[in-house]
C-alpha positions in Angstrom: -7.3 86.6 -149.8 -6.8 83.6 -147.5 -3.1 84.1 -147.4 -3.6 87.7 -146.5 -5.8 86.7 -143.6 -3.4 84.0 -142.5 -0.4 86.5 -142.6 -2.4 89.1 -140.7 -3.3 86.5 -138.1 0.3 85.3 -137.7 1.4 89.0 -137.4 -1.1 89.7 -134.7 -0.3 86.5 -133.0 3.4 87.4 -132.9 2.6 90.9 -131.6 0.4 89.3 -128.9 3.1 86.8 -127.8 5.7 89.6 -127.7 3.3 91.7 -125.6 2.6 88.8 -123.2 6.3 88.2 -122.9 7.0 91.7 -121.9 4.1 91.6 -119.5 5.7 88.5 -117.9 9.0 90.4 -117.6 7.2 93.4 -115.9 5.3 91.1 -113.6 8.5 89.3 -112.6 10.5 92.5 -112.2 7.9 94.3 -110.1 7.2 91.3 -107.8 6.9 92.8 -104.3 8.2 96.2 -105.5 6.5 99.6 -105.7 7.5 102.1 -108.4 4.8 104.6 -107.5 3.1 105.8 -104.3 -0.2 104.5 -105.5 1.0 100.9 -106.1 0.3 100.0 -102.5 -3.0 98.0 -102.9 -1.2 94.6 -102.4 0.1 96.0 -99.0 -3.4 95.3 -97.7 -3.2 91.6 -98.4 -2.9 89.8 -95.1 -2.6 93.1 -93.2 -3.2 93.0 -89.5 -3.9 96.5 -88.2 -6.2 97.4 -85.3 -6.3 101.1 -86.3 -6.2 102.5 -89.8 -6.3 106.0 -91.3 -8.2 107.1 -94.4 -7.7 110.3 -96.3 -5.7 111.9 -99.1 -2.2 113.4 -99.0 -3.1 115.5 -96.0 -3.3 112.3 -94.1 -0.8 110.1 -96.0 2.0 112.6 -95.5 1.2 113.9 -92.0 0.0 110.9 -89.9 3.0 109.0 -88.6 1.7 105.6 -87.4 4.6 104.9 -85.0 3.9 108.2 -83.2 0.1 108.2 -83.3 -0.4 104.6 -82.3 2.1 104.2 -79.5 0.2 102.7 -76.6 -3.1 102.8 -78.4 -3.0 99.8 -80.7 -0.7 96.9 -81.2 -0.7 97.6 -84.9 -1.9 100.4 -87.2 -1.6 101.5 -90.8 -1.9 104.7 -92.9 -4.1 103.8 -95.9 -4.5 107.4 -97.1 -4.3 107.8 -100.9 -2.8 110.9 -102.5 -5.1 112.9 -104.7 -8.4 111.1 -104.0 -11.6 111.8 -102.1 -13.9 110.0 -99.8 -15.2 107.8 -102.6 -11.8 106.1 -102.9 -11.6 106.0 -99.2 -14.7 103.8 -99.1 -13.2 101.6 -101.8 -10.0 101.3 -99.9 -11.8 100.3 -96.8 -13.8 97.7 -98.6 -10.7 96.2 -100.2 -9.0 96.1 -96.8 -11.9 94.2 -95.2 -11.9 91.7 -98.1 -8.1 91.1 -98.0 -6.8 91.8 -94.5 -5.9 89.1 -92.0 -8.2 90.8 -89.5 -10.6 93.7 -89.5 -9.5 96.9 -87.8 -11.1 97.9 -84.5 -11.1 101.6 -85.4 -10.9 103.8 -88.5 -9.8 107.4 -88.4 -11.1 109.3 -91.5 -10.0 112.7 -92.7 -13.0 114.9 -92.3 -12.2 118.0 -94.2 -13.2 119.9 -97.4 -10.3 118.4 -99.4 -11.5 114.8 -98.8 -15.2 115.0 -98.3 -16.5 118.1 -100.1 -19.7 117.8 -102.1 -20.7 114.2 -102.9 -17.1 113.0 -102.4 -16.8 111.8 -106.0 -14.5 112.5 -108.8 -15.0 112.4 -112.6 -11.5 111.2 -113.4 -9.0 109.3 -111.4 -5.6 111.2 -110.9 -2.2 109.8 -111.5 -3.1 106.9 -113.8 0.6 105.9 -113.8 0.2 104.9 -110.2 -2.4 102.2 -110.7 -2.2 101.1 -114.4 0.3 98.4 -113.5 -2.6 96.3 -112.0 -5.3 96.8 -114.7 -4.2 94.1 -117.2 -6.3 91.0 -116.5 -7.5 92.7 -113.3 -4.5 91.3 -111.5 -5.4 92.2 -107.9 -9.2 92.9 -108.2 -9.1 96.7 -108.2 -10.6 97.4 -111.7 -14.1 97.5 -110.1 -13.1 100.7 -108.3 -11.9 102.5 -111.4 -14.5 101.5 -114.1 -16.9 104.3 -113.2 -14.4 107.0 -113.8 -14.6 108.8 -117.2 -11.0 108.2 -118.0 -11.3 104.4 -117.5 -10.5 102.4 -120.7 -11.8 98.8 -120.7 -9.3 97.6 -123.3 -6.5 98.3 -120.8 -7.7 95.2 -119.0 -7.4 92.9 -122.0 -4.7 94.1 -124.5 -1.1 93.7 -123.3 0.8 96.9 -122.7 -2.0 99.2 -123.9 -2.4 100.8 -120.5 1.2 102.2 -120.8 0.2 104.3 -123.8 1.2 107.9 -122.9 3.2 106.7 -119.9 6.6 105.6 -121.1 8.5 106.6 -117.9 6.4 104.3 -115.7 6.8 101.6 -118.3 10.6 101.7 -118.1 10.5 101.9 -114.3 8.4 98.7 -114.2 10.6 97.1 -116.8 13.7 97.8 -114.7 12.1 96.8 -111.4 12.2 100.3 -109.8 11.4 100.2 -106.1 11.1 103.8 -105.0 7.8 103.9 -103.1 7.5 101.0 -100.7 5.5 102.4 -97.8 5.3 99.2 -95.7 8.2 99.9 -93.5 6.6 103.1 -92.3 3.2 101.6 -92.1 1.8 103.6 -95.1 3.3 106.9 -94.1 5.2 108.9 -96.7 6.4 112.5 -96.8 8.0 114.8 -99.3 9.8 117.6 -97.5 9.8 121.0 -99.1 10.8 124.5 -98.1 8.3 126.1 -95.7 7.2 129.7 -95.5 3.7 129.6 -97.1 1.2 132.2 -96.0 -2.4 132.4 -97.2 -3.2 135.9 -98.2 -6.9 135.5 -99.1 -9.4 134.3 -96.5 -10.9 130.9 -96.9 -13.9 130.6 -99.3 -17.4 129.8 -98.2 -17.1 126.5 -96.3 -20.8 125.8 -95.7 -20.9 123.1 -98.3 -22.2 119.6 -98.2 -19.9 116.7 -97.0 -20.1 113.0 -97.9 -18.3 110.0 -96.4 -19.4 107.9 -99.5 -20.5 105.0 -97.3 -17.4 104.8 -95.0 -19.7 105.3 -92.1 -22.1 102.5 -93.3 -19.2 100.1 -93.8 -17.9 100.7 -90.3 -21.3 100.3 -88.8 -21.9 96.9 -90.6 -18.6 95.6 -89.5 -18.7 97.0 -85.9 -15.7 99.2 -86.4 -15.4 102.4 -84.4 -15.3 105.5 -86.7 -13.6 108.7 -85.7 -13.3 111.9 -87.7 -10.1 114.0 -87.9 -9.4 117.5 -89.3 -5.7 118.1 -90.0 -4.3 121.6 -89.8 -4.6 124.0 -92.7 -3.7 127.7 -93.2 -6.4 129.8 -91.6 -8.3 126.5 -91.1 -9.2 126.8 -94.8 -10.1 123.1 -95.1 -12.2 123.0 -92.0 -15.9 122.5 -92.6 -18.4 125.0 -91.2 -19.6 124.7 -87.6 -23.0 123.8 -88.9 -21.7 120.8 -90.9 -19.5 119.7 -88.1 -22.4 119.8 -85.7 -24.5 117.6 -87.9 -21.6 115.1 -88.3 -20.8 115.0 -84.6 -24.2 113.5 -84.0 -23.0 110.1 -85.2 -19.2 110.2 -84.8 -16.6 111.9 -82.7 -14.7 114.6 -84.6 -11.1 115.6 -83.6 -10.6 119.1 -84.8 -6.9 120.0 -85.1 -7.3 122.5 -87.9 -5.8 125.4 -85.9 -2.9 123.4 -84.4 -0.3 125.8 -86.1 -2.3 129.0 -85.6 0.0 132.0 -85.5 2.9 129.8 -86.7 1.7 128.8 -90.1 4.6 130.0 -92.1 7.0 127.9 -89.9 5.3 124.7 -91.0 3.3 125.0 -94.2 4.9 124.8 -97.6 1.6 125.1 -99.5 -2.1 125.5 -98.8 -2.6 121.9 -97.8 0.7 120.4 -96.6 3.2 121.0 -93.9 6.8 119.9 -93.0 8.0 116.7 -91.4 8.4 118.6 -88.1 4.8 119.7 -88.4 3.8 116.1 -89.1 5.5 115.0 -85.9 3.7 117.7 -83.8 0.4 116.8 -85.5 0.9 113.1 -84.9 1.6 113.7 -81.2 -1.5 115.9 -80.9 -3.6 113.2 -82.7 -2.2 110.6 -80.4 -3.3 112.6 -77.3 -6.7 113.2 -78.7 -7.3 109.5 -79.6 -6.0 108.3 -76.2 -9.3 109.1 -74.6 -11.4 107.5 -77.4 -9.5 104.2 -77.9 -8.8 101.8 -75.1 -5.0 101.8 -74.7 -3.4 98.4 -75.1 -0.7 99.0 -72.5 0.7 101.7 -70.3 2.6 104.2 -72.3 6.0 103.9 -70.5 8.2 105.3 -73.1 8.4 108.7 -74.8 6.9 109.3 -78.2 9.2 109.2 -81.2 11.1 112.5 -81.6 
């Protein structure tokens, strides 16, 4: 019996050492690399941005910092996170304030139904392959933001390689040091261009639903950060909250409503019900710049033309 226990212990020890060895290879291979669009949490370490943007893919893929921020801020960053809601926006802002070199002076938050509807919370976190890299041993301190989700598995934080179960593709990408999604050069902006021509046939559903910023407003207030709401364009303004909800929100923050920017030209810019082309992103970013110009004290005279 004793020999059986010893053999089993040795076997488990070897498995553990092999797992830790592979973890070390992955860690070394992925040092300062990004294999997934969601692997950008370390980008906030030491970040110095006066103006930041929060939202989901409707902000991440449409707000071009170099266009929006020209003449408004010396530095800015797009922290929007694909697939998530305002709950994660609050977490991202907290993480930024804990790890950035300096706190931002202003935050622009996506204030529409795709990001803030209901209580702003989700039961499960999407695209686990985008964040599982950091779960083991809580490498960068983000496990606290995922533990309350139903699909969180605590053992992922303690057993080597377990978090890759069901995700062989991202495992091999990490093992090979894949570097496809480094967003730092474009200040957090990313865009996947697709063929336009989308037209919404059915009118938008009832939009008189509750909205929640999940504490983003409180975080900004505590840290003396200016908070500005932004509504990106959508077909037939489908993601625009009702006037009643916007009126209640406008009592404590300025809301920039650009939801109908492409009105009468929607098929020329939209490729689905939520996203538009790179040309549309440039037009939207220029319009957002012009709207923000009167809310944020410019850092200098805007002598040059905006990026084409």
